[in-house]
N, C-alpha and C positions, 0 to 999 in steps of 0.2 A: 689305888684301885680304879680301873677304868670301867664305867658302866656299860650296859648293852648299848647298841646303836640307837640314836634318836628314833629311827624308823620302827625298830622293835618296840620301843617304849610307847610310841604313839599308837601302835597296834594294840598294845596292852590296855592303854587308856580307853581307846575306842570300844574295846570289848567290855570294859567295866561300865562305860557311860551308856552304851546302846540300850540296855533295858530301861533306862530312866528317861528316854526321849519322849517328848510329847509336844503338842502344839503351843504350849505356853513357855517352852524353853528357849532361851537365847544364850549365845556364847559371847563372852567378853574377855579379850586378851589384854594383858598388861604389857605396855611397850617395854622392850622390843621383843625379847625372847618369847614371852607369853603370846604375842600376836603370831609369831611364826608357828608355835605349837597349835594355836587356835585354828589357823588356816589349814594346817595339815589334818587336824581332827575334823574340821567342817567338811573338807573334801571327802574324807573317808566315811564319816557318818551320813553325809548327804547322799552318798551312793546307796547306803543301806536303807534309808527311808524314802528315797526317791525325790527329795526336794532339798532346797537350801535352808539352813537354819539361820535365823537372824543373827548378825554379828555386830559387835561393837569393840571399840579400842579405847583403852584408858592410858593417860599419862598421869603418873602420880608424883611427879617431881616436886611440886610445891606442897604436897600433903605429907611428905616424909617428916618424921619427928626427929630424924638424926642426920639430915644432910649437912648441917653446919658442923656437927661434931666429927663426922668422918671425912669431911672435906669434899663432899660431892659438889660438883659444879654442873647443875642440871642443864641439859640441852632439852628445852621444852618442845614437845611434839604435841599436836592437838589431840584431845580426846574426841571421840566421835561415837555417840550412842544414837543410832538412827531409828530407834523404836521406843515405844512407851514403856517405861520401867515399872509403872504401877501394876502390882499384882502379878508380875511375871516371875517365873523361876529363872534365875541367872546362874550359869556355870562360869565362874571366874577361873581364868586359866593363866598359869605362870610356868616358867621353865624350871626354876630351882627354888625350893622353899628352904629357908635357913632360919633366920631370927623370927620371922612373922611380921616384921615391920612393913614390908612392902604390901602384904595382904591387908593389914590394918589400914594403911593409907588408901588402898584400892577400894575398900568398903566405904570409907568416908567419901570418896569421889562418887561411887555408885549412888549413895543416898542423896547426893546433890542433884541427881537426875530423877529421883522419885523413890518410892518405897516398894522394893520388890517383895514378892510373896516369900521367896527363899533365895539364899545364896549358897551355892555348893562350890567347893574348891577342887580343881584338878591341877596337879603338878607333874611335870615330867620326872623330876628327881626331888626326893626329900632327903636332905643331908643332915637333918637333926640340928640341934643347937638353938632351940627355941628360946626367945626372950619374952614372948607373948603367948598366951594360950590359944594358938591357932593349930587346927588339925585338918589335913586335907581329907576329902571324901573319896578322891580317886588319885592313885599314885602309880606312875610308871615303874619306879624302882626306888628303893631306899639305898643310900650310899653313905658310908661313914668316912668322913674326912677329918683330919686334924683341924682344930679350931682356926689356926692361922692359914690353912689352905683354902683355895677357892676353886670353884668350877663354874664355867659359864657355857651357855649354848652359843654356837657360832653358825653363821650361814655363809657359804661360799657364793661366788658370783653366779654360779649355775643354780643356786637355790638349795643345794644339798646342806643338810644340817649336820653338825658335829659338836664335840665337846672340847673345851680347852681347860686343862687342869693347871693351876698355878700352885706349886708347892713352895712354901717359904721356909727358910731355915730358922 
């Protein structure tokens, strides 16, 4: 099953998030797809509120608890949190939520930068299959896939977002 377009899902997310905006909110995207979603949301939400929201980027490569088990060979990208985390509401953003392990790792990284007042989670797609008790606050769409199948967000050279579904036999 193919989900709606990323642009449609970003619009849905923006509509859900807009009522929660405030001066203490910062957006944090998880490399790489979460950053693409964050940038699109920031552009859309910034137009609504008339200014830019603070943004940060997380690389969770070395915080994963399963990268040796599943054979990940992380390409480390720098994390960049250019604002004070203490007492701030953080909107953590990722492209696809599956097991919850990426989000758990991202929260560990966030706490290395300070203690936020709250962390809310926004995901473009929730495909189920949780291994940890992680629940998003904002969801573009729910998508059911077979356990062995995978979906990922892609970005073309012109910046257009799309989805790639890998179905395994």
